Structure formats: structure tokens, C-alpha cells
C-alpha positions as CSV (number, residue, x, y, z in Angstrom):
1,X,-81.5,17.4,59.6
2,X,-80.8,13.7,59.7
3,X,-81.2,11.9,63.0
4,X,-77.5,11.2,63.2
5,X,-76.4,14.7,62.3
6,X,-75.2,15.5,65.9
7,X,-73.6,12.1,66.6
8,X,-71.0,9.9,65.0
9,X,-72.7,9.8,61.6
10,X,-72.9,13.5,61.4
11,X,-69.3,13.9,62.5
12,X,-68.0,11.5,59.8
13,X,-70.1,13.3,57.2
14,X,-68.5,16.6,58.3
15,X,-65.0,15.2,58.2
16,X,-65.7,13.8,54.7
17,X,-66.8,17.3,53.5
18,X,-63.7,18.9,55.0
19,X,-61.5,16.4,53.1
20,X,-63.3,16.9,49.9
21,X,-63.1,20.7,50.2
22,X,-59.3,20.4,50.8
23,X,-58.7,18.3,47.7
24,X,-61.0,20.4,45.5
25,X,-59.6,23.6,46.8
26,X,-56.0,22.6,46.1
27,X,-57.1,21.6,42.5
28,X,-58.7,25.0,41.9
29,X,-55.6,26.8,43.3
30,X,-53.3,24.8,41.1
31,X,-55.4,25.4,38.0
32,X,-55.4,29.2,38.8
33,X,-51.6,29.1,39.2
34,X,-51.1,27.5,35.8
35,X,-53.6,29.8,34.2
36,X,-51.7,32.8,35.6
37,X,-48.5,31.7,33.9
38,X,-46.6,31.5,37.2
39,X,-45.6,27.9,36.4
40,X,-44.1,27.2,33.0
41,X,-44.1,23.4,33.1
42,X,-46.8,20.7,33.2
43,X,-45.6,17.2,34.0
44,X,-47.8,14.4,32.7
45,X,-47.9,12.9,36.1
46,X,-49.8,15.9,37.4
47,X,-52.8,14.9,35.3
48,X,-52.6,11.4,36.8
49,X,-52.6,12.9,40.3
50,X,-55.6,15.1,39.5
51,X,-57.5,12.0,38.2
52,X,-56.6,10.1,41.4
53,X,-57.7,13.0,43.6
54,X,-61.0,13.3,41.7
55,X,-61.7,9.5,42.1
56,X,-60.9,9.7,45.8
57,X,-63.2,12.6,46.4
58,X,-66.1,10.9,44.5
59,X,-65.5,7.7,46.5
60,X,-65.8,9.4,49.9
61,X,-68.7,11.5,48.8
62,X,-70.7,8.5,47.7
63,X,-69.8,6.6,51.0
64,X,-70.3,9.7,53.1
65,X,-67.4,8.7,55.3
66,X,-63.6,8.5,55.2
67,X,-63.2,4.8,54.9
68,X,-61.7,2.3,54.5
69,X,-58.3,3.3,55.9
70,X,-56.2,1.5,53.3
71,X,-57.4,3.9,50.6
72,X,-55.8,6.8,52.4
73,X,-52.6,4.9,53.0
74,X,-52.5,4.1,49.3
75,X,-53.2,7.8,48.5
76,X,-50.1,8.9,50.6
77,X,-47.9,6.3,48.9
78,X,-49.2,7.3,45.4
79,X,-48.4,11.0,46.0
80,X,-44.9,9.9,47.3
81,X,-44.4,8.2,43.9
82,X,-45.7,11.3,42.2
83,X,-43.2,13.5,44.1
84,X,-40.3,11.4,42.8
85,X,-41.6,10.9,39.2
86,X,-43.3,14.2,38.6
87,X,-41.5,17.0,40.5
88,X,-38.7,19.0,38.8
89,X,-35.2,18.8,40.2
90,X,-35.1,22.5,41.0
91,X,-37.5,25.3,41.6
92,X,-41.1,25.1,42.9
93,X,-42.6,21.6,43.3
94,X,-46.3,21.1,42.9
95,X,-46.1,18.1,45.3
96,X,-44.9,20.3,48.2
97,X,-48.2,22.2,48.8
98,X,-50.1,19.1,47.7
99,X,-48.4,17.0,50.4
100,X,-50.0,19.3,53.0
101,X,-53.4,18.5,51.7
102,X,-52.7,14.8,51.6
103,X,-51.3,14.5,55.1
104,X,-54.2,16.5,56.6
105,X,-56.7,14.3,54.8
106,X,-54.9,11.2,56.0
107,X,-55.0,12.6,59.6
108,X,-58.7,13.0,59.3
109,X,-59.3,9.5,58.0
110,X,-56.8,7.2,59.7
111,X,-57.8,6.0,63.3
112,X,-54.3,5.3,64.6
113,X,-51.5,7.9,65.0
114,X,-48.8,5.2,64.4
115,X,-50.6,4.1,61.2
116,X,-50.7,7.7,60.1
117,X,-47.1,8.4,60.7
118,X,-46.1,5.1,58.9
119,X,-48.3,6.0,55.9
120,X,-47.0,9.5,55.4
121,X,-43.3,8.7,56.1
122,X,-42.5,7.8,52.4
123,X,-44.3,10.9,51.3
124,X,-42.3,13.1,53.7
125,X,-39.1,11.6,52.5
126,X,-40.0,11.9,48.8
127,X,-41.2,15.5,49.0
128,X,-38.2,16.6,51.1
129,X,-35.9,15.0,48.5
130,X,-37.6,17.0,45.7
131,X,-36.8,20.4,47.4
132,X,-33.6,22.3,47.8
133,X,-31.5,21.1,50.7
134,X,-32.1,24.2,52.8
135,X,-35.9,23.6,52.7
136,X,-35.8,19.8,53.6
137,X,-35.5,20.0,57.4
138,X,-38.6,22.3,57.7
139,X,-40.6,20.1,55.4
140,X,-39.6,16.9,57.3
141,X,-41.0,18.5,60.5
142,X,-44.0,20.5,59.3
143,X,-45.7,17.7,57.3
144,X,-45.9,15.2,60.3
145,X,-47.0,18.0,62.6
146,X,-49.9,18.9,60.3
147,X,-50.8,15.3,60.0
148,X,-50.9,14.7,63.8
149,X,-52.8,17.9,64.4
150,X,-55.6,16.9,62.0
151,X,-55.6,13.4,63.5
152,X,-56.0,14.8,67.0
153,X,-58.8,17.1,66.0
154,X,-60.6,14.3,64.2
155,X,-60.2,11.9,67.1
156,X,-61.5,14.5,69.6
157,X,-64.6,15.1,67.4
158,X,-65.3,11.4,67.1
159,X,-65.0,11.0,70.9
160,X,-67.5,13.8,71.5
161,X,-69.7,12.3,68.8
162,X,-69.7,8.9,70.5
163,X,-70.5,10.6,73.8
164,X,-73.5,12.3,72.2
165,X,-74.7,9.0,70.7
166,X,-74.4,7.3,74.1
167,X,-76.2,10.2,75.9
168,X,-79.0,10.1,73.3
169,X,-79.5,6.4,73.7
170,X,-79.5,6.8,77.4
171,X,-82.1,9.6,77.1
172,X,-84.3,7.5,74.9
173,X,-84.1,4.6,77.4
174,X,-84.7,6.9,80.3
175,X,-87.7,8.5,78.6
176,X,-89.2,5.0,78.0
177,X,-88.6,4.1,81.6
178,X,-90.1,7.3,82.8
179,X,-93.2,6.8,80.7
180,X,-93.6,3.3,82.1
181,X,-93.1,4.6,85.6
182,X,-95.7,7.4,85.1
183,X,-98.2,4.9,83.8
184,X,-97.6,2.5,86.6
185,X,-97.8,5.4,89.1
186,X,-101.2,6.4,87.8
187,X,-102.4,2.8,88.1
188,X,-100.9,2.4,91.5
189,X,-102.5,5.6,92.8
190,X,-105.9,4.5,91.5
191,X,-105.7,1.0,93.1
192,X,-104.1,2.3,96.3
193,X,-107.0,4.6,96.9
194,X,-109.5,1.8,96.8
195,X,-108.2,-1.8,97.0
196,X,-105.0,-1.4,99.1
197,X,-106.7,1.0,101.5
198,X,-109.4,-1.5,102.0
199,X,-106.9,-4.3,102.5
200,X,-104.9,-2.3,105.0
201,X,-108.0,-1.5,107.0
202,X,-109.1,-5.1,107.0
203,X,-105.6,-6.3,108.1
204,X,-105.5,-3.8,111.0
205,X,-109.2,-3.9,112.0
206,X,-109.7,-5.6,115.3
207,X,-113.3,-6.4,114.2
208,X,-111.9,-9.0,111.9
209,X,-111.6,-11.7,114.6
210,X,-110.0,-14.5,112.6
211,X,-106.2,-13.9,112.7
212,X,-105.7,-16.2,109.7
213,X,-108.0,-14.1,107.6
214,X,-106.3,-10.9,108.7
215,X,-102.9,-12.4,107.9
216,X,-104.1,-13.5,104.5
217,X,-105.4,-10.1,103.7
218,X,-102.2,-8.5,104.9
219,X,-100.2,-11.0,102.7
220,X,-102.3,-10.2,99.7
221,X,-101.9,-6.4,100.3
222,X,-98.1,-6.8,100.4
223,X,-98.0,-8.9,97.2
224,X,-100.2,-6.3,95.4
225,X,-97.8,-3.5,96.6
226,X,-94.8,-5.4,95.2
227,X,-96.6,-5.9,91.9
228,X,-97.6,-2.2,91.6
229,X,-94.2,-0.9,92.7
230,X,-92.0,-2.9,90.4
231,X,-93.8,-5.9,89.0
232,X,-92.3,-8.4,91.4
233,X,-89.5,-6.3,92.9
234,X,-87.4,-7.5,95.9
235,X,-89.2,-7.7,99.2
236,X,-86.0,-7.5,101.4
237,X,-82.6,-6.0,101.3
238,X,-81.1,-9.5,101.2
239,X,-83.1,-10.3,98.0
240,X,-82.1,-6.9,96.5
241,X,-78.4,-7.6,97.1
242,X,-78.8,-11.2,95.8
243,X,-80.3,-9.9,92.5
244,X,-77.5,-7.4,92.1
245,X,-74.9,-10.2,92.6
246,X,-76.7,-12.4,90.1
247,X,-76.2,-9.6,87.5
248,X,-72.4,-9.6,88.1
249,X,-72.1,-6.7,90.6
250,X,-69.8,-7.5,93.6
251,X,-71.7,-6.3,96.7
252,X,-70.4,-6.4,100.2
253,X,-73.0,-5.9,102.9
254,X,-73.2,-5.1,106.6
255,X,-76.9,-5.3,107.6
256,X,-77.8,-4.4,111.1
257,X,-80.7,-6.1,112.9
258,X,-83.8,-3.9,112.7
259,X,-87.2,-4.1,114.3
260,X,-90.2,-5.3,112.3
261,X,-91.4,-2.8,109.8
262,X,-94.6,-2.5,107.7
263,X,-94.5,-4.5,104.5
264,X,-94.9,-1.4,102.4
265,X,-91.8,0.2,104.1
266,X,-89.7,-3.0,103.7
267,X,-90.7,-3.3,100.0
268,X,-89.9,0.4,99.3
269,X,-86.5,0.1,101.0
270,X,-85.6,-3.1,99.1
271,X,-86.7,-1.6,95.8
272,X,-84.8,1.6,96.4
273,X,-81.6,-0.2,97.3
274,X,-82.0,-2.4,94.2
275,X,-82.3,0.8,92.0
276,X,-79.2,2.2,93.7
277,X,-77.3,-0.9,92.8
278,X,-78.6,-0.9,89.3
279,X,-77.3,2.7,88.9
280,X,-73.9,1.5,90.2
281,X,-73.8,-1.2,87.6
282,X,-74.9,1.0,84.7
283,X,-73.2,4.3,85.4
284,X,-70.5,4.2,88.1
285,X,-67.8,2.4,86.0
286,X,-67.0,0.0,88.8
287,X,-68.0,-3.6,89.6
288,X,-68.2,-3.2,93.4
289,X,-70.7,-1.6,95.8
290,X,-71.3,-1.7,99.5
291,X,-74.7,-1.8,101.4
292,X,-74.9,-1.1,105.1
293,X,-77.7,-0.5,107.6
294,X,-77.7,0.9,111.1
295,X,-80.1,2.1,113.8
296,X,-79.6,5.7,114.9
297,X,-81.9,7.7,117.1
298,X,-85.1,5.9,116.3
299,X,-84.3,5.8,112.6
300,X,-83.1,3.0,110.2
301,X,-80.3,4.3,108.0
302,X,-79.4,2.4,104.9
303,X,-76.5,3.4,102.7
304,X,-75.3,2.3,99.2
305,X,-71.8,3.4,98.3
306,X,-69.4,2.9,95.5
307,X,-66.0,4.3,94.5
308,X,-66.8,4.7,90.8
309,X,-66.6,7.8,88.6
310,X,-69.3,9.7,90.4
311,X,-71.1,12.7,88.8
312,X,-71.2,16.5,89.1
313,X,-73.8,18.2,91.4
314,X,-77.0,18.8,89.5
315,X,-76.4,15.9,87.1
316,X,-77.8,12.5,87.9
317,X,-77.3,9.7,85.3
318,X,-80.6,8.2,84.2
319,X,-83.9,8.6,86.0
320,X,-83.4,5.9,88.6
321,X,-82.2,8.2,91.4
322,X,-85.0,10.7,91.2
323,X,-87.9,8.5,90.3
324,X,-87.3,5.0,91.6
325,X,-85.3,5.8,94.8
326,X,-86.6,9.1,96.1
327,X,-90.1,8.4,94.9
328,X,-90.3,5.0,96.7
329,X,-88.8,6.3,100.0
330,X,-90.7,9.5,100.2
331,X,-93.9,7.5,99.6
332,X,-93.3,5.7,103.0
333,X,-92.2,8.8,104.9
334,X,-88.5,8.5,104.5
335,X,-85.8,10.7,103.1
336,X,-82.9,10.2,100.6
337,X,-79.6,12.0,100.6
338,X,-77.2,11.6,97.6
339,X,-73.6,12.6,97.8
340,X,-71.4,12.4,94.7
341,X,-68.5,14.1,92.9
342,X,-66.6,13.3,89.7
343,X,-63.9,10.7,90.5
344,X,-65.0,10.3,94.2
345,X,-67.8,7.8,93.8
346,X,-71.4,8.1,95.0
347,X,-73.2,7.5,98.3
348,X,-77.0,7.1,98.5
349,X,-78.3,7.4,102.1
350,X,-81.8,6.3,102.9
351,X,-83.4,7.3,106.3
352,X,-86.6,5.7,107.5
353,X,-88.2,6.8,110.8
354,X,-89.1,4.0,113.2
355,X,-92.3,5.5,114.4
356,X,-94.2,4.0,117.3
357,X,-97.3,4.5,115.2
358,X,-96.3,2.0,112.6
359,X,-98.2,-1.1,112.2
360,X,-95.6,-3.8,111.5
361,X,-96.4,-7.1,110.1
362,X,-95.1,-10.0,112.2
363,X,-91.6,-11.2,111.4
364,X,-91.1,-8.6,108.6
365,X,-87.7,-6.8,108.9
366,X,-85.7,-4.7,106.5
367,X,-83.2,-7.4,105.7
368,X,-85.2,-10.7,105.7
369,X,-88.2,-12.4,104.4
370,X,-91.4,-12.5,106.5
371,X,-90.6,-16.0,107.5
372,X,-87.0,-15.3,108.5
373,X,-85.6,-14.9,112.0
374,X,-85.5,-11.1,112.1
375,X,-81.8,-10.6,111.3
376,X,-81.2,-8.4,108.2
């Protein structure tokens, strides 16, 4: 099976096959009818129509798609001319059943319903005129109905096919991101067990008398964490919000003042908020998000909300929520709660305990740089 068999390419190929089968099937039926002697006439224009149908089937078979649109508009006009020039004035008309095949094929091929109805209008008028007066109203109604029905089916199939292609591209991108995250996590774990643990101990060890040396070690540890957690990710909520705004997302914020936190906790919170904002930009279908923080019962609660399309329970778009948000926050002892529903938007709530056992780095808060005043 080709790689595009389940997406747009495969759908176009299937529609092409359906069109070819319709045309060939009618030709076989018509040949059998003549062979059985049930029609005692053979107008020369019928042979021209058969040649035109054969050429059209070969064309779409070679292209493996029903395009360009003008060919099917010309096909409908050609058969309209055939209905006038080739049909008998009384009795059975070969163009009447043939018109059904033509309008269905046009419905499969033409992208616009208005273009379709405009293209088949001359055919409907010509075929109706070739029939007895009592049969004309039914023909004038049934032919457009058949055309619109086939157009709707084809449009629905193409819509689903495009969704499959988009989901496949997203899955490929997510798989690549996940592989990179897993590789980075393996490296992070290895370095954390040795280098970062040593840096942390040196930065907190009272036996290191020189405060400048301790501050330098702490600073280097924070930089290394940022590098391992996201190759230079944001270090504060303010920076995470600024990055989202720079990418075109409108973000309103209400950041409460919070006590100093360890650098690892601040970096994890900023990185998680950034990933939540990235998910809004990619998947929510809205250009606006809101970021708030508050202190509640010894906890820092950060929330990222949007009023976008949301998603059903059990389905999370991409891997950002599970890997980059929950993984970061759980790594520093916090929790993540995600609330979403189709059409109701999404809320990501991050809760970090403000434990007395934490060893904060001077001047480091959830919302500001280490050199800032302490306001988020």
C-alpha cells in the first residue's frame, strides 16, 4: 500500500476508480442493450460519445486523480450537445441514463456545488427536452439531486482524508519530539546523578565559606538545568509569556507575588507554562490565552486557560501536555490538572507546594529573573 493510501492521495485515487467504473459500466450496459436487439437504432453521435468517454477515462487513469475541473465541465457540455444532436425525438433516449453517469462523475470531480450545478444545467435542459413531456419534470429534479449527492459524498471523503493527513503529520512531528525528549531525558538523568547533585551540594554546603563561590556554583547549576530541560528554555513566567507573545499569541497575565523558590522549581514552572502556551497556539484554534498565579494554603497555583476548541477526555493533542508539562512539574514535586471539553476550551492548572524544606536561591521568584525585585 502506498504511503498516501489512507489520506488525500488515496481518496483521490479511489474517486478516480469510481468514476472510471461508472463510465465503463455504462458502456458495457449500452453495448449489451444493442447486442440484445432492444434498441433498433444507432446514431453516429453515439460512437463519438463513446470515444470521448474512453479518452476521459484514460486521462483520469493516467493522472490518478479527477482533475482539472474544466475537463468535467466540458464533458457535461459535450453530452448536452449529444443529447440534442443524437437522441431520437420519441422513445428511449440513450442520453437519459448516460446523463446520470455524467452528473455523478461531475459531482465527484468538481470542488464547488455552484460550479457543479452551473456545469450540468445545460445537460439537464437538453436531456429533459429529448424526453416525452410527462418525464421531463422528474428528470429535471433527479439529475441535480444525483449530482449534489455525489458532490457531498466526495467532499466529505476529502475532508476526512485531509484530517488523516494532518493527524499523520502531527504524529510524525510528535514522534520526533518524543524521541528527542527521551534522548534528552536520558542525558539529563545521567548528568543529574553526578554533576548537578554535586553542584547542589556545594551550593548548599555551609563548609564552602566563600559566599561568592557558592553563588557561582548555584548559578552554574541553574544554567545547566535550563540547558538540559529545554536547551535554553525560559527561566521565569515573565520570560515564558514574552516568548509566547513574540510568536503572535495574545497573552493576558495576572501574576501574584510569590516567595523565592529554588531555581529548578522556577525553571520547571516557566518551561511548563511555555509548553502550555505552545499547545494553545498549535491546537486550540484561538489566538488568546490567560496566565494567572495565586498563593493558596501554602501552595503556588499557576493556571493557563484558553477559550479554544478544546478536546475530548482521553485525547490530548500532541505530546506537549503529557511529556513537557506533567514531566517537568512532577520532577519538582508538583502536580498538574488538565480540564478540557470540545468547544469549551482548556485549562491547565499547575500546583507547586511551598515547603519550608525548600532551599530557595536569593531573589528567585516564579515570575521574575534572579535579579528582579521579587514581583512575578
